[in-house]
N, C-alpha and C positions, 0 to 999 in steps of 0.2 A: 442143283447148284446151291451152295451154302449161302446164307445171308451175308456172311463176310465177303464171299466172292461177288455177290450181287452189288453190294455197296462199293467195293473196291473198283469194280469195272465202271460203275456209274460215276464215281468221283474222278477217276483217272481220265475217263472219256470227256468229262466236263472240263477238266483242267486243260487237256490237250486241245480241245475244240474251241474253247472260249475263254481260256485263261489269259493273264497279263504277263508279259515277259519283262524281266528287269535288265535286259542287255544294255540299256542306256544309262545304267546306274553303276557306281562303284559298289562292289559287294565284298563282304568279309570272307566267305568260304572260298577255297581254292582247291584245285586238283593237285595230285602228287607232283606233277610236272611244273607247278607254279601258275598255271593258267587259271583265270577267275572262273568260279563255278556258278554260272548264271542259272536262273530257274524260270519256269512258267508256273503261275500260281492262281488259286482262287482264294478269296477271303471268306471266312465264316462258314465252314462246312460243319454240319451237325448230323451225326449218325446215331441211330438207336438200335441196340441189340437186346433182345429179350432172352435172357439166359435160361429161362424156363423152357424155351422152345428148342434151342440148340446152342452148341458152343461155337463162338465166332472165330473160327480158324480158317485161313485161306487154303483152298485146294488147287488154285491155279499154279502154285509152286509150294514147295515145302516150307513151312515155318518151323524152325528148330525150337519148338515150344519148351522143351525141357531146359534149354539154356536160357530162354526168356524167363522162365520161372526161377531159375538160379539167380538171375540178376534181380528179379523182384524181391526175393527173400533177402538178398544182400542189402537192399535199400530199406525194406519195410520191417524185416525181422532183426537183422544184425545192426541196422541203422549205421552202416559203415560207410566211410568215405575213402577206404583204402583197398586198392585192387588185390592186395595180398589175402584179403578175406573172400575173394571172389574166384571161383574155379572156372574162369573164362577170361578171354583177352579183349573183351568189348571196350574196356576203358583204358587200355594200355597207352594210347597216344595222348591222353589227357592227364596222365599221372606224372608226378614228379619223381625224383630219384628215390624217395622214401615210399612210393606207392600211393601217395595221397592225391585226391582230386580237389583238395581244398575244402572249404566249408559248404559243400554241396550235397544234394540228394539225401542220403542216409544221415549225414551229420545233422541236417536241419530237423529231420523227424525225431532225432534222439535228444534234442535240447529240451531240458526240463523247464516247465512253466508252472507258476504258482496259481492254484485255484482254491476256492473255498473248501473243496474236498481233499486238498493236499497237492503235493508236487507230482506232476505227470508230464510225460512227453506227448507229442501229438498223436502217436499211435495208441498209446494207453488211454488218452482222453476219448478217442473214438470208441474204443472197446468199453470204457466206463459208461459213456452216454448211450450206446446201443443197448446196454443191459439195464441201465437205471433211468434213462431219460429218452426212451424211444420216440416220444412225441416231439422232441426238440427239433427246431429248424436251424440249429447252430452246429450240427455235427459235420465238421469239415477239417481239412488239412491244407496247408499252404507252405511250400518250400521256396517260394520266390521272395526271399528276405533281402530287401534293398540294402540293409545295413551290412550284409556280408557279401554282396555281389562281387566286390573287388577282390575277395579272397576265394572265389570259385573259379576253378580251371575251365569250367563250362557252365554257362547259365542253364538252369533247368528248362527243359522243353515241356514235358508233362509236369505241371507245377501245382495243381490243386485238385482235390477230391471233395465233393459234397455228397453226404450220405442222407438218405431220407427213408424212414420206415412208414410203410402204408399197410396197416393190418399186421400180418406176419411176414411181409415181403420187404426185403432190403433193396432199394434202388440207389443208383449213384451217378453222378456227373463227373467226368474227367475233363478238365480244362487243359488245353495244350496250346502254347503260343506259336509253335512251329512244328511242322511235320514233313519229313522226307518220305513221300508216299511209297517209293519203291523199297527202300531199305528198312523203314521203321514202322510203317502204318500198322500192319497186322501184328507185328511184334508187340507194340504197345497195347493194342486191343486185347490180345491174348493175355498179356500180363495183368491188365486191370480187370478183365473178366475173372481171372483166377483170384485176384485180390477181393473182389466182391464176394465170391464163393467162400473165401477164408473168413472174412468178417461175418458173413451170414452164419456160417457153421459155428463160429465161436460165440455167437450171440443167440443161438436157438431160432434163427430166422431162415427164410427161403430167399435165395438169390433171385432178384427180379431183373429190372432193366439197367443196362449200362448205356448212358448217353455220352457220346464222345464229341466234344466241341473243339474244333481246330480253327485257330485264328488264321494262320498262313499255311495252307495245304499246297505243297509244291512238288514239282518234278524237275530234277536237274537236267541241264542241257544234254549231257552225255548219257542220261538215263532214258531219254525219249525213245530211241529205237528199241531198247530193251523192254520198256513198258508196252510198246506196240506189239512186240512178239508175245509178251505175257498175256495181253488181252485176247490174243488169238487162241490161247490154250483152251482145252476142254475141261471145265470144272466138274467136280464130283460132289455128291451129297456130303453134308456135314457129318463128322464122326460123332460117336457117343462119348460123352465126358462123364467121369465119375470121381468122387472124392472119397477117400478112406473114411468110412463111417465111425471108426474108432477114434479119430482125431477131432477133438473139440477145443483144444487149447491153441490159440492163434500162434503161439511161439513153438508149438510142437510140429507144425506142418513142415514137411520136406518136399523136395521135388518128386519123391516117390509116393507122396500122398495123393497124387493126381494121375489119372490114366485116361488115355484115348483109345477107343476101339474103332476099327475100320477107317483109319485115317489113310486115305489113298491119294495123295497129292500128285498132280501131273509132273512128269519129269521136266526138269529145268536146270540146265548146267551152265548158263551164261555167266561169265565173270562180271560182277557188279563193282565198278569203281566207287569209292567212298570219298565224298567231299569233306575237307577238314578246315 
């Protein structure tokens, strides 16, 4: 069983067995038929993944990790907020007629800020500090910009990263305000594990721990039977992850720069409804 499987099972079991339901409250999310999408949740889940030991991908069902990386690069490399720059349909329902999702995600990372060293956006500031100020305790990004929230078609869920260098090891904390455990949990874990590998490789460091802090970890009402089925699956060992050794420029990575060997997820064909 992979570490990702172990933590996913533990989290979901805890939510289902001792979580709090919001069925007595009015909620914003709804199903395609207009019914409110209620959840059962746990507050303040913290998971730790050591990227030196294994790559944290779920084997209970397939995570389409190449598409996850595609979205990651759209946000962190292209710093785009337009779905026309993304070769996937993940964001279609939140885009306007021009393809924009508003001043969200990649837009925030690409805004230039003035520092004593010159103008840099948030991504370039991280790269600069990892190379020049690795002892700094201020290496972080944040895309939850209150000034621009009214111009975002969706508020950011995974909103901040904090990076910390210990010796030659790069560790990171991902803070997430909200997490749909079935549809998005491992998707985000895979993305930010890859991001830590990217920053480490571009800075001459080794990828270490990814700590995932989730404020509201929830399972939607219509997802409960699907999750129960998923938890009964037989997990497999974690696959082997590798990064193209020839790529050391953060902006030169592509989804083809990463590979998984012996990824054998359990078959899982249930249709998963998405709350909007």
